[in-house]
C-alpha positions as CSV (number, residue, x, y, z in Angstrom):
1,M,111.4,163.7,225.3
2,A,114.7,163.8,223.2
3,K,117.3,166.5,223.8
4,C,119.7,168.2,220.9
5,A,123.1,166.0,220.9
6,V,125.0,169.2,219.9
7,C,123.5,172.0,222.3
8,G,121.5,170.2,224.6
9,K,118.2,172.1,223.9
10,G,115.0,170.1,225.3
11,A,111.6,171.1,226.5
12,H,110.7,174.3,228.1
13,F,108.0,174.5,230.9
14,G,106.0,177.3,231.9
15,I,102.4,178.4,232.3
16,K,99.8,179.0,229.6
17,V,97.3,181.7,230.4
18,S,93.9,181.8,228.7
19,H,91.9,185.1,227.7
20,S,89.9,184.8,230.9
21,H,93.1,184.5,232.8
22,R,93.1,180.6,233.7
23,R,96.2,178.9,234.1
24,S,97.3,175.7,233.3
25,N,100.7,174.2,232.2
26,K,102.0,173.7,229.3
27,M,105.4,172.1,227.8
28,W,107.2,173.9,224.7
29,R,109.0,170.9,222.9
30,A,112.0,171.9,220.8
31,N,111.8,170.9,217.2
32,I,113.9,168.2,217.2
33,K,114.8,165.6,214.2
34,R,116.4,162.3,214.1
35,V,119.4,162.6,211.9
36,K,122.2,160.4,210.2
37,C,125.7,162.3,211.1
38,V,129.2,161.8,210.5
39,V,130.9,161.3,213.9
40,D,134.7,160.7,214.2
41,G,134.4,159.4,210.4
42,A,131.6,157.0,211.3
43,H,128.0,157.4,210.7
44,K,125.6,157.5,213.4
45,R,121.9,158.6,214.5
46,L,121.7,161.5,216.4
47,Y,118.9,163.6,217.7
48,V,119.6,167.3,216.6
49,C,117.5,170.4,216.8
50,T,116.4,172.2,213.7
51,S,118.4,175.6,214.6
52,C,121.8,173.2,214.6
53,L,121.1,171.6,211.4
54,R,120.7,175.3,209.7
55,S,123.6,176.7,211.2
56,G,126.0,173.7,210.0
57,K,126.9,172.7,213.2
58,V,126.3,168.8,212.1
59,E,127.9,167.2,209.0
60,R,125.1,165.1,207.6
61,A,125.5,161.5,205.8
């Protein structure tokens, strides 16, 4: 699973509990996109989460 190259956000794990209280494992995935960015004056493709994209932490190419 990809991680955000800026903040390090990735997948989180926990337990899903149904209405009848049966428990099973669950994975919450971060909303990560493959984006063309400017890094040190060069264009690179990075995996970045959408919260970093919206906050302006990444300069898109």
